[in-house]
N, C-alpha and C positions, 0 to 999 in steps of 0.2 A: 136352785140350792143354792144356798147362802155359804159359801167356804171360809174356813178360819183366817183365811188369807186376805178374804173381802173386808171381815171383819175387821181387822187390823188396820186394814188400810182406812175403812170409815171413821173408826177412832181416831187414827191419826191427823184425817181432815176436821176431825170436831176439834180437835186439839191446835191447830194450825189455823183454824178458821176459814181460810180459804186458800184454792188452789195456787194463787198469787204465791202467798208465803212459802206453799209448799216447794213450788218450782224456783223462787229465789233461793231456799236453802240449799237443795241440791246443788242449783248452778253453783252456787259457790263452794260446796263441797268438793265437786267435780273439777273445779280449777288447782285447788290448794290442796287437798286431801289427801293422803298417804293411801294406797291401791289394796282394800280389803284382802283378806285370803280368801283361798276358793271355797270357804265356807260358807262365805254369802256368793258364789255362783252356780254357774251350771256347767264351766269347764275348767281344766287345768291346763294352763299356758306353759310350754317348755322351749326351749333357746337351747340348742347344741353347736358346739364348735370344733372342728377336726382341728389335729395338730398338722404343722408344717412349716415351722421355721418362719423365715421371713415371708414367706408366702400365707401368712397370717394377713397381710394390707388386703386379700381378696374379698374373706369376711368381714375387714374393716371397713369395705367401701359400700359392701352390700349395707351393713348395720346402719353406716351414715346416710343411706338412701331412706331406709327403714326408719329411723329417728325422725327425720323433717317430715316423713308422712305422716307421722302419728301426731308430730308438734302440730301441723295442719288440720287432721281432722278434729283433733281433741281441743285445739283451741288453745293452746298450751304452750307456750315457746320455750319453756323451761323442762317441758317434758323430757324423757330419760327412758330408755331401753328396760330398765330395772323395774319401772312403774307397771308396766304390762305382763312380765313373764312370771312366773310362780316358781318357776326354776331355771336358772343359767347354768349349764355344763359346758366343758372346754379342757380340751389334752393338749398338754406341751403349749405350741404359742395360742392355742385357743384355751386354755389354762388362764394365760396372760391378759387375754382381751376380756374373759370372765372377771379378772380381779380388777380390771379398769372399770368396768361397768358397774360394779358391786360395791367396790370399796368406799366406804362415806369419808368426805371431807369433814372440815370443823363444824359445818352448817347441816352436816346430815344428810348431804346431797351426794351423791355419784363424784367419785374423783376427776373423771372424765367423761363428755360427751361422746357419743359415738364419733362424730365426726374429726373427734381429736385423736381417735386410733391412728389412721393413716399417717397424721402428721408425727406420733411419735415413734412410729418405725421408719419412718423418712428421716427425723433427726437424731437416731441414736444407732441403728443398724450400719450405716457408712461410718461413723466413729468406732464401731467395733472390727469393722473389716479393715480400717488404715491403724490400729494399733501397731504403735513400734512392739516388736517383739523379737527376740532372739529365738531364732528356729534350731531345732535340733533335727540332725541328719540319721534316718535310719535305715539300714538295709535288711529287706526281709524277701526271702527268695529271690534275690539279684535285682530288685526293684529298689530304687532308694524312694522314701516317703518322709515328708518333712511333717513333724510334729511339735506343738505347743503353741502353735497361734490360736487353735481352737478354744485349747483351754482360757487363753487370758480374752477370748471374745465373750466366752460365758461369764468369766467372771466379771467382766464390764457391763454386762446386761444386767445381772444379778446386783452387782452394787447399784444400779440405776432405780432398779425395781424396790429394792431395799430401802433407798432414800425415798421415793414415791410413798410405799406403804407404812414405813415407818413400825412401828409398834401394833398396827390395826392387825385384829385375831381374826380367825376363821367366822367365829361366833357373832361380831358384828357385822359381817356383811349386810348390805340394804335389802337381799333376796336370798333366796336359799341356792346356794351353790353345790356344784357336782364336779368335781377335779380330782380325775384318779391318776396316782402315782402306781409305781412297784417296789415293794422292800425285797432288796437282793438277798437280803440276809435271812431275813424269812421265807421268801420265794413266795409271797402272796400279794396280792394289791391291797394297795391302802387309798382308802377314798376320803377327800377333805370337802365335810360338808357342815353345815352351819348346824344341823340336826343332830348329830350322833358322832362325829369327831371326837375324840378322847385324847388326850394328851397325858393320861395318867394311869396306871394299871391297876385292876382290882384291889391292888394294896395300898393306892395313893401314892404309889412312887412314880417319878417321871419316865415315860416313855422314851425308849432309842429308837429313830427311826434310821433306816438304812436306804434311802429313796432314790429310783434312778427315773430314767425316760417314761412318762405315763402312757406312751405310745406301746409299750409291751403291755399294757393292760386294756386298753381301748382309744384306738387313735380316731375314732369314731362313736363319742360317746354319749350319741342318742338314746340307745337302749339302757345304757346305764343309769340315764337321768328319770326315762319312764320306769323302771325297775324300783327306782331310790322312791319316788313317788307311793307305788303300792307298799315297799318297807312300810314307808311311814303310815300309809292307811291301816297295813295289819299290825302295827304297834299302836294303834291308837291316837296316835297325832290328830288333833281336832282342827287343825289348820285345812285339812283336807277332807273332813267331814261334809256332805254323806256320801262321797264319790267311794265305789267297790273297788278293791285292790285290783281287778283285772277289766276295769270298765274302760279300757283306752278309745273306745269310740268318743267319750267325752273329753278327748285331749286335742288341742291344736299344737302341733308340734313343728318347729322351723328348725331344720338342719342344714348348718353350712359346713361345705368342703373348703380346702386351702389349693384344689387342683391338683393334678397327676397328668403323667406324660405319657399316656396309654397310646396316644397316635404315634408316639415314636417308634413303639415297637423295637426297643435298644436289642432285646436279648432272646434267644431261641433253645429249644431243648438239646440240640445237636453242640451246641458252643456250650452253655452251662454243662454240660455231660462232661465236659473236659476239663471242668474249673477243679480248683483246689481249695484249701483253705481261704487264701490271700483273693482270691477271684471272688468268692462269694461275699467277701467283706467289703473289697475293693476292686472295681474292675472300671478301667477308662472313665474314670472321675465320678462314678456312681457307685452305690451300696446296694447291690442286687438284693441279697438277703434282708436289708430292713426294708428297702422300697417294697419287697415281695409281700412282706408281713404286714405291714402297715395298709398297704392298698386292698389287699385280700379281706382283712378285718373291716374295715371301712363299706367295701361293697357289700358284704355281707349282712352288715347292721343295715345297710339302706335297703337291700332287699327283703330282708326281714321286716323292719316297718314298714315298707311300702304293701307286702304281701298282708301284715297283719291289717293295715287298716281299709285294704281293698276287701277283706273279709267282714270286716265289720262296716261294709258299705260308708266309711267316711274316707275315703282316700283324697278328697279335698281339703282334709284337717290336715295333711301332713304334705310338707313340701322342702323337699331337696333340692338344693341347688350348688352346683358344682362344674367345676370346668375341666375336662379331662383332655385337651386338647393344647396342652403346656409343651412348648419344645425349647431345646438349649437349656441358656441358662436359668430361664423362667421356671423352669422344673425343678430346680434347685432350690434346697432348705436353708442355704445360707450362704448365698451368694448374693452380697448386701452394698455391691456398687449402687451408687445414686442412679445410674442408668437402668440397671435391673430393677431397681424397684419402683421406678417412674413406670417401666413396663408393666409389672404387675398392677399398680393403680388404673393403667388404662385397661387390662385384662379383665377387672372387677367389673368398671364401668361399662364396658361392652357386652360383660356376661347379665347385666339387669336389661339388656335390649334380646337377648336369646329367648327362644323358645323354654316351657319348662319342660326338663327331661327325666326320664325314668330308665333305670338299668335293664337293659336286655339280659337276663339270665343267662342267654346261650353264650352271648358275644361278649357279656360283661361291658360292654360300650353305652355310653348315654344316648338314648334317641330320645326325638321329640315326643310329646304326651299331645297328640292331635286333640284332645278333650279339654287341654286348660290352654292359656294367653302365654305371655311372656313372661321372665322372673319379674321383671318391675310391674306387672299387670297383676301376678299373683301376689305379690309383697303388699300390694294397695289393697287387696282382698282383704288379705291379711291383717293389714293397719285396720280396718274398718272393724272385723270381728274383734280385736284386741280393744279398740277403744269403747265397742259396745259394752263388752263383759265387764270392762272395768266401771262404767258409768252404771252399769246394772248393780254391780256389788255396791257402790256406792248407795244407789239408792237403796236397797234391802238393807244394810247397816243401819242407816238413818231409820228405817222404819222399823227394826229391832231394837235399837237403842232408845228410839222417842218411845216406845211401848216399856 
């Protein structure tokens, strides 16, 4: 049976005269063209990056490896992460990485290569740590607490980001982004997205935002990114047709954590049962209530996504890379001494050599997945799928546009 697609291909061959001409045209497009939308493909590709302060160095190290592998496999030295993912989502420090990967420079290319992410943290985080700052001393339930330095650190980092991004708008992002925050005044999540983020209300007036840490909404934004795609399909966004809203078996999802300190087992029920408000907020250098809700929400998202892909017999389309054996200062989100930052770089590199893990629902611990290789091997496999998908889209787009 001669299908419509075969007829189109035959017409294209007649138009271009020879296979050589066709292959040469496609090869040129592969090396230079912007990646077409999922409309021309068979899968939707998603990258998700957790929140975690200075521990953003860990996923930064992972992404640097992936980008080098994509460049190697695709024969494109200037290939960037944003060329291969349809949606890039990040919370807190993950949102910063997302902006670095998708904000355009004057030439319309990403401001940062993935290999620049670690360098950004190494350059600017120690500066925020060493800022001269007049500290105020406060007494709370008999315990002296120094305040003021954190505010100065955040202001410094915000000024650096503002300088880099200038007046770039969400709508100008090179790829669709999903960055969650929380409006403390309205008591509801606010999601920055290239498709449906509005700065004006229904009457055309400028909206007021009272935003706080996105970790309150989704410290692991994997499911948020996937749901965002489903929402766009339901709204009739042509960039995602002909996929169906819940056709998650056609998704490829890479989810990157920023590490956790489960191995430390810092607290127990007997101890925390004696705590008051102050201890829940700050106890022996830790922030138990914050660490608890961010870790629990991240793990639940991982479990949900893992089970979902297993149910669809597509478990190898989902890869979660997380280090849950951080100890001491490496488990902190804000210890930004050069020594600690370099340790985090080493942890990220070592994580590449570790086996792919999945969360044990009963213990909450990451355990090796005997059916898969190392994180490095799985990232290489993912890179091959991403390159094949990009090339297939360029080929199909070329056929459709020629006809």
